[in-house]
PDB file of N, CA, C, O and CB in Angstrom:
ATOM      1  N   MET A   1       3.010 -23.491   6.573  1.00  0.00           N
ATOM      2  CA  MET A   1       3.704 -23.518   8.204  1.00  0.00           C
ATOM      3  C   MET A   1       4.052 -24.825   8.391  1.00  0.00           C
ATOM      4  O   MET A   1       5.150 -25.331   8.624  1.00  0.00           O
ATOM      5  CB  MET A   1       2.672 -23.081   9.552  1.00  0.00           C
ATOM      6  N   VAL A   2       2.088 -25.685   8.147  1.00  0.00           N
ATOM      7  CA  VAL A   2       2.536 -26.615   9.161  1.00  0.00           C
ATOM      8  C   VAL A   2       3.400 -27.725   8.861  1.00  0.00           C
ATOM      9  O   VAL A   2       3.517 -28.625   9.693  1.00  0.00           O
ATOM     10  CB  VAL A   2       1.505 -27.131   9.722  1.00  0.00           C
ATOM     11  N   GLU A   3       4.149 -27.774   7.533  1.00  0.00           N
ATOM     12  CA  GLU A   3       4.857 -28.386   7.319  1.00  0.00           C
ATOM     13  C   GLU A   3       6.364 -28.311   8.123  1.00  0.00           C
ATOM     14  O   GLU A   3       7.036 -29.329   8.287  1.00  0.00           O
ATOM     15  CB  GLU A   3       4.722 -28.255   6.194  1.00  0.00           C
ATOM     16  N   TYR A   4       6.873 -26.741   8.680  1.00  0.00           N
ATOM     17  CA  TYR A   4       7.950 -26.679   9.045  1.00  0.00           C
ATOM     18  C   TYR A   4       7.584 -26.742  10.982  1.00  0.00           C
ATOM     19  O   TYR A   4       8.433 -26.494  11.838  1.00  0.00           O
ATOM     20  CB  TYR A   4       8.676 -25.317   8.231  1.00  0.00           C
ATOM     21  N   GLY A   5       6.468 -27.042  11.197  1.00  0.00           N
ATOM     22  CA  GLY A   5       6.075 -27.118  12.629  1.00  0.00           C
ATOM     23  C   GLY A   5       5.432 -26.039  13.280  1.00  0.00           C
ATOM     24  O   GLY A   5       5.263 -25.990  14.499  1.00  0.00           O
ATOM     25  N   GLY A   6       5.079 -25.189  12.485  1.00  0.00           N
ATOM     26  CA  GLY A   6       4.347 -23.919  12.892  1.00  0.00           C
ATOM     27  C   GLY A   6       3.136 -23.733  13.199  1.00  0.00           C
ATOM     28  O   GLY A   6       2.707 -22.795  13.872  1.00  0.00           O
ATOM     29  N   GLY A   7       2.363 -24.828  12.611  1.00  0.00           N
ATOM     30  CA  GLY A   7       0.632 -25.333  12.967  1.00  0.00           C
ATOM     31  C   GLY A   7       0.370 -25.056  14.016  1.00  0.00           C
ATOM     32  O   GLY A   7      -0.182 -23.958  14.084  1.00  0.00           O
ATOM     33  N   ILE A   8       0.580 -25.826  15.439  1.00  0.00           N
ATOM     34  CA  ILE A   8       0.203 -25.556  16.688  1.00  0.00           C
ATOM     35  C   ILE A   8       0.617 -24.647  17.370  1.00  0.00           C
ATOM     36  O   ILE A   8      -0.141 -24.308  18.279  1.00  0.00           O
ATOM     37  CB  ILE A   8       0.318 -26.346  17.293  1.00  0.00           C
ATOM     38  N   SER A   9       1.730 -24.009  17.261  1.00  0.00           N
ATOM     39  CA  SER A   9       1.995 -22.908  18.184  1.00  0.00           C
ATOM     40  C   SER A   9       1.538 -21.373  17.109  1.00  0.00           C
ATOM     41  O   SER A   9       2.024 -20.280  17.398  1.00  0.00           O
ATOM     42  CB  SER A   9       3.906 -23.032  18.760  1.00  0.00           C
ATOM     43  N   GLU A  10       0.902 -21.481  16.315  1.00  0.00           N
ATOM     44  CA  GLU A  10       0.153 -20.310  15.736  1.00  0.00           C
ATOM     45  C   GLU A  10      -1.106 -20.737  15.668  1.00  0.00           C
ATOM     46  O   GLU A  10      -1.907 -19.992  15.103  1.00  0.00           O
ATOM     47  CB  GLU A  10       0.600 -19.808  14.399  1.00  0.00           C
ATOM     48  N   GLY A  11      -1.632 -22.146  16.271  1.00  0.00           N
ATOM     49  CA  GLY A  11      -3.226 -22.109  16.441  1.00  0.00           C
ATOM     50  C   GLY A  11      -3.958 -22.426  14.883  1.00  0.00           C
ATOM     51  O   GLY A  11      -3.953 -21.791  13.828  1.00  0.00           O
ATOM     52  N   PRO A  12      -4.504 -23.576  15.252  1.00  0.00           N
ATOM     53  CA  PRO A  12      -5.353 -23.765  14.008  1.00  0.00           C
ATOM     54  C   PRO A  12      -6.663 -23.147  13.584  1.00  0.00           C
ATOM     55  O   PRO A  12      -7.397 -23.461  12.646  1.00  0.00           O
ATOM     56  CB  PRO A  12      -5.622 -24.947  13.980  1.00  0.00           C
ATOM     57  N   GLY A  13      -6.815 -21.985  14.692  1.00  0.00           N
ATOM     58  CA  GLY A  13      -8.143 -21.065  14.457  1.00  0.00           C
ATOM     59  C   GLY A  13      -7.124 -20.187  13.662  1.00  0.00           C
ATOM     60  O   GLY A  13      -7.197 -20.501  12.474  1.00  0.00           O
ATOM     61  N   GLY A  14      -6.436 -19.454  13.821  1.00  0.00           N
ATOM     62  CA  GLY A  14      -5.718 -18.594  12.845  1.00  0.00           C
ATOM     63  C   GLY A  14      -5.453 -18.995  11.515  1.00  0.00           C
ATOM     64  O   GLY A  14      -5.309 -18.189  10.596  1.00  0.00           O
ATOM     65  N   GLN A  15      -5.367 -20.575  11.355  1.00  0.00           N
ATOM     66  CA  GLN A  15      -4.741 -20.807  10.081  1.00  0.00           C
ATOM     67  C   GLN A  15      -6.508 -20.860   9.103  1.00  0.00           C
ATOM     68  O   GLN A  15      -6.578 -20.124   8.118  1.00  0.00           O
ATOM     69  CB  GLN A  15      -3.523 -22.580  10.144  1.00  0.00           C
ATOM     70  N   VAL A  16      -7.524 -21.556   9.395  1.00  0.00           N
ATOM     71  CA  VAL A  16      -9.109 -21.511   8.841  1.00  0.00           C
ATOM     72  C   VAL A  16      -9.295 -19.997   8.953  1.00  0.00           C
ATOM     73  O   VAL A  16      -9.291 -19.222   7.997  1.00  0.00           O
ATOM     74  CB  VAL A  16     -10.400 -22.468   9.858  1.00  0.00           C
ATOM     75  N   GLY A  17      -9.463 -19.664  10.272  1.00  0.00           N
ATOM     76  CA  GLY A  17     -10.333 -18.084   9.755  1.00  0.00           C
ATOM     77  C   GLY A  17      -9.542 -17.651   9.214  1.00  0.00           C
ATOM     78  O   GLY A  17      -8.359 -17.956   9.362  1.00  0.00           O
ATOM     79  N   GLY A  18     -10.165 -16.466   8.104  1.00  0.00           N
ATOM     80  CA  GLY A  18      -9.883 -15.647   7.769  1.00  0.00           C
ATOM     81  C   GLY A  18      -9.341 -14.221   8.357  1.00  0.00           C
ATOM     82  O   GLY A  18      -8.690 -14.367   9.391  1.00  0.00           O
ATOM     83  N   GLY A  19      -9.456 -13.091   7.983  1.00  0.00           N
ATOM     84  CA  GLY A  19      -8.954 -11.924   8.785  1.00  0.00           C
ATOM     85  C   GLY A  19     -10.339 -10.933   9.606  1.00  0.00           C
ATOM     86  O   GLY A  19     -11.559 -11.046   9.486  1.00  0.00           O
ATOM     87  N   SER A  20      -9.684 -10.186  10.256  1.00  0.00           N
ATOM     88  CA  SER A  20     -10.813  -9.547  10.683  1.00  0.00           C
ATOM     89  C   SER A  20     -11.502  -8.249  10.395  1.00  0.00           C
ATOM     90  O   SER A  20     -12.613  -7.881  10.776  1.00  0.00           O
ATOM     91  CB  SER A  20     -10.652  -9.526  11.679  1.00  0.00           C
ATOM     92  N   ASN A  21     -10.806  -7.756   9.803  1.00  0.00           N
ATOM     93  CA  ASN A  21     -11.618  -6.681   8.668  1.00  0.00           C
ATOM     94  C   ASN A  21     -12.484  -7.203   7.547  1.00  0.00           C
ATOM     95  O   ASN A  21     -12.584  -8.342   7.093  1.00  0.00           O
ATOM     96  CB  ASN A  21     -10.562  -5.830   7.840  1.00  0.00           C
ATOM     97  N   PRO A  22     -13.088  -6.068   7.217  1.00  0.00           N
ATOM     98  CA  PRO A  22     -14.176  -7.373   5.674  1.00  0.00           C
ATOM     99  C   PRO A  22     -13.023  -7.393   4.415  1.00  0.00           C
ATOM    100  O   PRO A  22     -13.592  -7.732   3.378  1.00  0.00           O
ATOM    101  CB  PRO A  22     -16.357  -6.268   4.589  1.00  0.00           C
ATOM    102  N   PHE A  23     -11.935  -7.195   4.253  1.00  0.00           N
ATOM    103  CA  PHE A  23     -11.278  -7.616   3.183  1.00  0.00           C
ATOM    104  C   PHE A  23     -10.765  -8.606   3.582  1.00  0.00           C
ATOM    105  O   PHE A  23      -9.835  -8.783   2.796  1.00  0.00           O
ATOM    106  CB  PHE A  23     -10.466  -6.848   2.613  1.00  0.00           C
ATOM    107  N   GLY A  24     -10.755  -9.337   4.253  1.00  0.00           N
ATOM    108  CA  GLY A  24     -10.324 -10.651   4.677  1.00  0.00           C
ATOM    109  C   GLY A  24      -8.680 -10.679   5.016  1.00  0.00           C
ATOM    110  O   GLY A  24      -8.054 -11.708   4.759  1.00  0.00           O
ATOM    111  N   GLN A  25      -8.016  -9.544   5.587  1.00  0.00           N
ATOM    112  CA  GLN A  25      -7.215  -9.163   6.187  1.00  0.00           C
ATOM    113  C   GLN A  25      -6.816  -9.127   6.855  1.00  0.00           C
ATOM    114  O   GLN A  25      -6.878  -7.921   7.098  1.00  0.00           O
ATOM    115  CB  GLN A  25      -7.112  -8.793   6.237  1.00  0.00           C
ATOM    116  N   GLY A  26      -6.085  -9.710   7.895  1.00  0.00           N
ATOM    117  CA  GLY A  26      -6.209  -9.008   9.395  1.00  0.00           C
ATOM    118  C   GLY A  26      -4.593  -8.090   9.322  1.00  0.00           C
ATOM    119  O   GLY A  26      -3.785  -7.671   8.492  1.00  0.00           O
ATOM    120  N   GLY A  27      -4.877  -8.157  11.183  1.00  0.00           N
ATOM    121  CA  GLY A  27      -3.568  -7.006  11.741  1.00  0.00           C
ATOM    122  C   GLY A  27      -4.314  -5.403  11.411  1.00  0.00           C
ATOM    123  O   GLY A  27      -5.500  -5.139  11.213  1.00  0.00           O
ATOM    124  N   ASP A  28      -3.247  -4.598  11.440  1.00  0.00           N
ATOM    125  CA  ASP A  28      -3.365  -3.132  11.397  1.00  0.00           C
ATOM    126  C   ASP A  28      -4.085  -2.654  10.548  1.00  0.00           C
ATOM    127  O   ASP A  28      -3.986  -3.169   9.434  1.00  0.00           O
ATOM    128  CB  ASP A  28      -2.328  -2.517  11.249  1.00  0.00           C
ATOM    129  N   PRO A  29      -4.989  -1.610  10.702  1.00  0.00           N
ATOM    130  CA  PRO A  29      -5.189  -1.430   9.425  1.00  0.00           C
ATOM    131  C   PRO A  29      -4.656  -0.229   8.606  1.00  0.00           C
ATOM    132  O   PRO A  29      -4.699   0.084   7.417  1.00  0.00           O
ATOM    133  CB  PRO A  29      -6.397  -1.486   9.339  1.00  0.00           C
ATOM    134  N   PHE A  30      -4.066   0.389   9.887  1.00  0.00           N
ATOM    135  CA  PHE A  30      -3.002   1.763   9.534  1.00  0.00           C
ATOM    136  C   PHE A  30      -1.599   1.515   8.907  1.00  0.00           C
ATOM    137  O   PHE A  30      -0.882   2.347   8.352  1.00  0.00           O
ATOM    138  CB  PHE A  30      -2.604   2.577  10.949  1.00  0.00           C
ATOM    139  N   GLY A  31      -1.265  -0.360   9.202  1.00  0.00           N
ATOM    140  CA  GLY A  31       0.172  -0.870   9.261  1.00  0.00           C
ATOM    141  C   GLY A  31      -0.066  -0.411   7.500  1.00  0.00           C
ATOM    142  O   GLY A  31       0.723   0.337   6.924  1.00  0.00           O
ATOM    143  N   SER A  32      -1.485  -1.115   6.722  1.00  0.00           N
ATOM    144  CA  SER A  32      -0.836  -0.908   5.447  1.00  0.00           C
ATOM    145  C   SER A  32      -0.941   0.360   4.494  1.00  0.00           C
ATOM    146  O   SER A  32      -0.994   0.339   3.264  1.00  0.00           O
ATOM    147  CB  SER A  32      -1.237  -1.915   4.745  1.00  0.00           C
ATOM    148  N   LEU A  33      -0.959   1.497   5.354  1.00  0.00           N
ATOM    149  CA  LEU A  33      -1.136   3.230   5.005  1.00  0.00           C
ATOM    150  C   LEU A  33       0.461   3.504   5.171  1.00  0.00           C
ATOM    151  O   LEU A  33       1.068   4.160   4.325  1.00  0.00           O
ATOM    152  CB  LEU A  33      -2.324   4.374   6.358  1.00  0.00           C
ATOM    153  N   SER A  34       1.002   3.040   6.145  1.00  0.00           N
ATOM    154  CA  SER A  34       2.308   2.921   6.080  1.00  0.00           C
ATOM    155  C   SER A  34       3.186   2.417   5.262  1.00  0.00           C
ATOM    156  O   SER A  34       4.208   2.933   4.810  1.00  0.00           O
ATOM    157  CB  SER A  34       2.539   2.537   6.807  1.00  0.00           C
ATOM    158  N   GLN A  35       2.721   1.340   5.087  1.00  0.00           N
ATOM    159  CA  GLN A  35       3.409   0.580   4.001  1.00  0.00           C
ATOM    160  C   GLN A  35       3.477   1.042   2.374  1.00  0.00           C
ATOM    161  O   GLN A  35       4.247   0.647   1.498  1.00  0.00           O
ATOM    162  CB  GLN A  35       2.750  -0.710   4.048  1.00  0.00           C
ATOM    163  N   PHE A  36       2.313   2.087   2.301  1.00  0.00           N
ATOM    164  CA  PHE A  36       1.729   2.600   1.257  1.00  0.00           C
ATOM    165  C   PHE A  36       2.865   3.559   1.009  1.00  0.00           C
ATOM    166  O   PHE A  36       3.653   3.575   0.063  1.00  0.00           O
ATOM    167  CB  PHE A  36       0.275   3.147   1.464  1.00  0.00           C
ATOM    168  N   ALA A  37       2.781   4.389   2.097  1.00  0.00           N
ATOM    169  CA  ALA A  37       3.402   5.789   1.833  1.00  0.00           C
ATOM    170  C   ALA A  37       5.187   5.074   1.560  1.00  0.00           C
ATOM    171  O   ALA A  37       5.858   5.255   0.545  1.00  0.00           O
ATOM    172  CB  ALA A  37       3.123   7.146   3.544  1.00  0.00           C
ATOM    173  N   ASN A  38       5.538   4.397   2.595  1.00  0.00           N
ATOM    174  CA  ASN A  38       6.844   4.112   2.252  1.00  0.00           C
ATOM    175  C   ASN A  38       7.191   3.733   1.028  1.00  0.00           C
ATOM    176  O   ASN A  38       8.016   4.406   0.410  1.00  0.00           O
ATOM    177  CB  ASN A  38       7.270   3.292   2.950  1.00  0.00           C
ATOM    178  N   ASP A  39       6.637   2.625   0.484  1.00  0.00           N
ATOM    179  CA  ASP A  39       6.507   2.127  -1.095  1.00  0.00           C
ATOM    180  C   ASP A  39       6.189   3.748  -1.919  1.00  0.00           C
ATOM    181  O   ASP A  39       6.999   4.147  -2.756  1.00  0.00           O
ATOM    182  CB  ASP A  39       4.874   0.736  -1.332  1.00  0.00           C
ATOM    183  N   ALA A  40       5.225   4.391  -1.647  1.00  0.00           N
ATOM    184  CA  ALA A  40       5.616   5.586  -2.399  1.00  0.00           C
ATOM    185  C   ALA A  40       6.569   6.451  -2.179  1.00  0.00           C
ATOM    186  O   ALA A  40       6.598   7.362  -3.006  1.00  0.00           O
ATOM    187  CB  ALA A  40       4.790   6.265  -2.480  1.00  0.00           C
ATOM    188  N   VAL A  41       7.467   6.494  -1.244  1.00  0.00           N
ATOM    189  CA  VAL A  41       8.738   7.385  -1.100  1.00  0.00           C
ATOM    190  C   VAL A  41       9.615   6.435  -1.629  1.00  0.00           C
ATOM    191  O   VAL A  41      10.511   7.079  -2.173  1.00  0.00           O
ATOM    192  CB  VAL A  41       9.181   7.940   0.426  1.00  0.00           C
ATOM    193  N   SER A  42       9.807   5.340  -1.743  1.00  0.00           N
ATOM    194  CA  SER A  42      10.637   4.797  -2.617  1.00  0.00           C
ATOM    195  C   SER A  42      10.259   4.828  -4.147  1.00  0.00           C
ATOM    196  O   SER A  42      11.073   5.282  -4.952  1.00  0.00           O
ATOM    197  CB  SER A  42      10.813   3.539  -2.182  1.00  0.00           C
ATOM    198  N   THR A  43       9.395   4.492  -4.436  1.00  0.00           N
ATOM    199  CA  THR A  43       9.110   4.939  -6.024  1.00  0.00           C
ATOM    200  C   THR A  43       9.673   6.131  -6.311  1.00  0.00           C
ATOM    201  O   THR A  43      10.567   6.159  -7.157  1.00  0.00           O
ATOM    202  CB  THR A  43       7.614   5.117  -6.426  1.00  0.00           C
ATOM    203  N   VAL A  44       9.351   7.045  -5.813  1.00  0.00           N
ATOM    204  CA  VAL A  44       9.441   8.581  -6.387  1.00  0.00           C
ATOM    205  C   VAL A  44      11.196   9.023  -5.965  1.00  0.00           C
ATOM    206  O   VAL A  44      11.716   9.961  -6.570  1.00  0.00           O
ATOM    207  CB  VAL A  44       8.018   9.824  -5.394  1.00  0.00           C
ATOM    208  N   SER A  45      11.761   8.471  -5.200  1.00  0.00           N
ATOM    209  CA  SER A  45      13.441   8.169  -4.699  1.00  0.00           C
ATOM    210  C   SER A  45      13.908   7.176  -5.852  1.00  0.00           C
ATOM    211  O   SER A  45      15.016   6.640  -5.866  1.00  0.00           O
ATOM    212  CB  SER A  45      13.649   7.270  -2.901  1.00  0.00           C
ATOM    213  N   SER A  46      13.074   7.025  -6.668  1.00  0.00           N
ATOM    214  CA  SER A  46      14.353   5.691  -7.421  1.00  0.00           C
ATOM    215  C   SER A  46      13.902   6.316  -8.794  1.00  0.00           C
ATOM    216  O   SER A  46      14.364   5.769  -9.795  1.00  0.00           O
ATOM    217  CB  SER A  46      13.982   3.372  -7.221  1.00  0.00           C
ATOM    218  N   LEU A  47      13.052   7.401  -8.976  1.00  0.00           N
ATOM    219  CA  LEU A  47      13.032   8.263 -10.333  1.00  0.00           C
ATOM    220  C   LEU A  47      14.256   9.112 -10.789  1.00  0.00           C
ATOM    221  O   LEU A  47      15.005   9.848 -10.146  1.00  0.00           O
ATOM    222  CB  LEU A  47      11.916   9.266 -10.233  1.00  0.00           C
ATOM    223  N   SER A  48      14.212   8.719 -12.313  1.00  0.00           N
ATOM    224  CA  SER A  48      14.894   9.784 -12.778  1.00  0.00           C
ATOM    225  C   SER A  48      14.700  11.391 -12.488  1.00  0.00           C
ATOM    226  O   SER A  48      13.685  11.683 -11.855  1.00  0.00           O
ATOM    227  CB  SER A  48      14.771   9.581 -13.958  1.00  0.00           C
ATOM    228  N   PRO A  49      15.551  12.441 -12.879  1.00  0.00           N
ATOM    229  CA  PRO A  49      15.301  13.889 -13.237  1.00  0.00           C
ATOM    230  C   PRO A  49      14.140  14.118 -13.903  1.00  0.00           C
ATOM    231  O   PRO A  49      13.088  14.610 -13.493  1.00  0.00           O
ATOM    232  CB  PRO A  49      16.300  14.442 -14.028  1.00  0.00           C
ATOM    233  N   VAL A  50      14.523  13.602 -15.249  1.00  0.00           N
ATOM    234  CA  VAL A  50      13.085  13.850 -16.683  1.00  0.00           C
ATOM    235  C   VAL A  50      11.800  13.480 -15.965  1.00  0.00           C
ATOM    236  O   VAL A  50      10.771  14.118 -16.184  1.00  0.00           O
ATOM    237  CB  VAL A  50      13.168  12.516 -18.383  1.00  0.00           C
ATOM    238  N   GLN A  51      11.837  12.352 -15.018  1.00  0.00           N
ATOM    239  CA  GLN A  51      10.337  11.557 -14.804  1.00  0.00           C
ATOM    240  C   GLN A  51      10.158  12.271 -13.599  1.00  0.00           C
ATOM    241  O   GLN A  51       9.156  11.788 -13.071  1.00  0.00           O
ATOM    242  CB  GLN A  51      10.229   9.689 -14.626  1.00  0.00           C
ATOM    243  N   LEU A  52      10.500  12.943 -13.076  1.00  0.00           N
ATOM    244  CA  LEU A  52      10.067  13.679 -11.998  1.00  0.00           C
ATOM    245  C   LEU A  52       9.701  15.045 -12.349  1.00  0.00           C
ATOM    246  O   LEU A  52       8.754  15.567 -11.762  1.00  0.00           O
ATOM    247  CB  LEU A  52      11.028  13.678 -11.008  1.00  0.00           C
ATOM    248  N   ALA A  53      10.465  15.794 -13.404  1.00  0.00           N
ATOM    249  CA  ALA A  53       9.891  16.430 -14.033  1.00  0.00           C
ATOM    250  C   ALA A  53       8.140  16.495 -14.575  1.00  0.00           C
ATOM    251  O   ALA A  53       7.222  17.307 -14.452  1.00  0.00           O
ATOM    252  CB  ALA A  53      10.689  16.295 -14.725  1.00  0.00           C
ATOM    253  N   VAL A  54       8.318  15.181 -15.204  1.00  0.00           N
ATOM    254  CA  VAL A  54       7.450  15.022 -16.511  1.00  0.00           C
ATOM    255  C   VAL A  54       5.967  14.950 -14.990  1.00  0.00           C
ATOM    256  O   VAL A  54       4.872  15.504 -15.081  1.00  0.00           O
ATOM    257  CB  VAL A  54       7.954  13.072 -17.976  1.00  0.00           C
ATOM    258  N   GLY A  55       6.358  14.289 -14.032  1.00  0.00           N
ATOM    259  CA  GLY A  55       5.004  14.000 -12.964  1.00  0.00           C
ATOM    260  C   GLY A  55       4.522  15.152 -12.182  1.00  0.00           C
ATOM    261  O   GLY A  55       3.525  15.331 -11.482  1.00  0.00           O
ATOM    262  N   ILE A  56       5.806  16.076 -12.601  1.00  0.00           N
ATOM    263  CA  ILE A  56       5.122  17.579 -11.546  1.00  0.00           C
ATOM    264  C   ILE A  56       4.002  18.198 -12.645  1.00  0.00           C
ATOM    265  O   ILE A  56       2.810  18.452 -12.472  1.00  0.00           O
ATOM    266  CB  ILE A  56       6.683  19.225 -11.087  1.00  0.00           C
ATOM    267  N   VAL A  57       4.904  18.351 -13.916  1.00  0.00           N
ATOM    268  CA  VAL A  57       4.190  18.811 -15.072  1.00  0.00           C
ATOM    269  C   VAL A  57       2.783  18.518 -15.034  1.00  0.00           C
ATOM    270  O   VAL A  57       1.953  19.360 -15.379  1.00  0.00           O
ATOM    271  CB  VAL A  57       4.731  18.267 -16.247  1.00  0.00           C
ATOM    272  N   ILE A  58       2.515  17.526 -14.688  1.00  0.00           N
ATOM    273  CA  ILE A  58       1.242  16.028 -15.063  1.00  0.00           C
ATOM    274  C   ILE A  58       0.205  17.040 -14.112  1.00  0.00           C
ATOM    275  O   ILE A  58      -0.864  17.592 -14.375  1.00  0.00           O
ATOM    276  CB  ILE A  58       1.690  13.696 -14.134  1.00  0.00           C
ATOM    277  N   VAL A  59       1.054  16.999 -12.898  1.00  0.00           N
ATOM    278  CA  VAL A  59      -0.089  17.489 -11.570  1.00  0.00           C
ATOM    279  C   VAL A  59      -0.046  18.591 -11.556  1.00  0.00           C
ATOM    280  O   VAL A  59      -0.871  19.016 -10.748  1.00  0.00           O
ATOM    281  CB  VAL A  59       0.087  17.128 -10.077  1.00  0.00           C
ATOM    282  N   PHE A  60       0.687  19.633 -12.201  1.00  0.00           N
ATOM    283  CA  PHE A  60       0.267  20.912 -12.592  1.00  0.00           C
ATOM    284  C   PHE A  60      -0.907  21.313 -13.176  1.00  0.00           C
ATOM    285  O   PHE A  60      -1.772  22.022 -12.662  1.00  0.00           O
ATOM    286  CB  PHE A  60       1.008  21.298 -13.276  1.00  0.00           C
ATOM    287  N   LEU A  61      -0.898  20.637 -14.700  1.00  0.00           N
ATOM    288  CA  LEU A  61      -1.784  20.705 -15.461  1.00  0.00           C
ATOM    289  C   LEU A  61      -2.814  20.074 -15.086  1.00  0.00           C
ATOM    290  O   LEU A  61      -3.846  20.600 -15.502  1.00  0.00           O
ATOM    291  CB  LEU A  61      -1.465  20.434 -16.462  1.00  0.00           C
ATOM    292  N   ALA A  62      -3.058  18.598 -14.092  1.00  0.00           N
ATOM    293  CA  ALA A  62      -4.439  18.617 -13.578  1.00  0.00           C
ATOM    294  C   ALA A  62      -5.042  19.598 -12.346  1.00  0.00           C
ATOM    295  O   ALA A  62      -6.212  19.868 -12.076  1.00  0.00           O
ATOM    296  CB  ALA A  62      -4.617  17.288 -13.169  1.00  0.00           C
ATOM    297  N   LEU A  63      -4.209  19.881 -11.923  1.00  0.00           N
ATOM    298  CA  LEU A  63      -4.484  21.128 -10.684  1.00  0.00           C
ATOM    299  C   LEU A  63      -5.546  21.916 -11.719  1.00  0.00           C
ATOM    300  O   LEU A  63      -6.776  21.873 -11.726  1.00  0.00           O
ATOM    301  CB  LEU A  63      -2.745  22.342 -10.065  1.00  0.00           C
ATOM    302  N   VAL A  64      -4.389  22.839 -12.811  1.00  0.00           N
ATOM    303  CA  VAL A  64      -5.281  23.733 -13.431  1.00  0.00           C
ATOM    304  C   VAL A  64      -6.495  23.038 -14.098  1.00  0.00           C
ATOM    305  O   VAL A  64      -7.336  23.932 -14.000  1.00  0.00           O
ATOM    306  CB  VAL A  64      -4.533  24.526 -14.415  1.00  0.00           C
ATOM    307  N   ILE A  65      -7.152  21.932 -14.757  1.00  0.00           N
ATOM    308  CA  ILE A  65      -7.991  21.826 -15.155  1.00  0.00           C
ATOM    309  C   ILE A  65      -9.226  21.568 -14.161  1.00  0.00           C
ATOM    310  O   ILE A  65     -10.403  21.833 -14.407  1.00  0.00           O
ATOM    311  CB  ILE A  65      -7.679  21.134 -15.968  1.00  0.00           C
ATOM    312  N   LEU A  66      -8.763  21.054 -13.104  1.00  0.00           N
ATOM    313  CA  LEU A  66      -9.368  20.521 -11.741  1.00  0.00           C
ATOM    314  C   LEU A  66     -10.177  22.255 -11.427  1.00  0.00           C
ATOM    315  O   LEU A  66     -11.380  22.435 -11.240  1.00  0.00           O
ATOM    316  CB  LEU A  66      -7.800  19.813 -10.274  1.00  0.00           C
ATOM    317  N   ARG A  67      -9.393  23.034 -11.445  1.00  0.00           N
ATOM    318  CA  ARG A  67      -9.913  24.151 -11.289  1.00  0.00           C
ATOM    319  C   ARG A  67     -11.051  25.389 -12.056  1.00  0.00           C
ATOM    320  O   ARG A  67     -11.858  26.247 -11.698  1.00  0.00           O
ATOM    321  CB  ARG A  67      -8.980  24.453 -11.152  1.00  0.00           C
ATOM    322  N   ARG A  68     -10.488  24.812 -13.303  1.00  0.00           N
ATOM    323  CA  ARG A  68     -11.584  25.416 -14.571  1.00  0.00           C
ATOM    324  C   ARG A  68     -12.657  24.699 -15.178  1.00  0.00           C
ATOM    325  O   ARG A  68     -13.361  25.077 -16.114  1.00  0.00           O
ATOM    326  CB  ARG A  68     -10.884  25.741 -15.800  1.00  0.00           C
ATOM    327  N   ALA A  69     -12.734  23.124 -14.257  1.00  0.00           N
ATOM    328  CA  ALA A  69     -13.942  22.132 -14.056  1.00  0.00           C
ATOM    329  C   ALA A  69     -15.169  22.700 -12.909  1.00  0.00           C
ATOM    330  O   ALA A  69     -16.368  22.635 -13.178  1.00  0.00           O
ATOM    331  CB  ALA A  69     -13.236  20.599 -13.453  1.00  0.00           C
ATOM    332  N   PHE A  70     -14.555  23.342 -11.401  1.00  0.00           N
ATOM    333  CA  PHE A  70     -14.981  23.441 -10.616  1.00  0.00           C
ATOM    334  C   PHE A  70     -14.830  25.333 -10.441  1.00  0.00           C
ATOM    335  O   PHE A  70     -15.304  25.903  -9.458  1.00  0.00           O
ATOM    336  CB  PHE A  70     -14.448  22.361  -9.785  1.00  0.00           C
TER     337      PHE A  70
END
């Protein structure tokens, strides 16, 4: 961004310093949660009906196995 003149306006500390959280990314921690939910909805909505049916069967079988395990 420095090449395009954005270096001073964004501040040199923001470019050198990492993030504010332990994972090195700044910003809203729940922002990534909403992005995860948005990506999940986009992925599910793009699946074919056969893939959705297989996914539902896999989830159902996993729940049955978990119930028998505990």
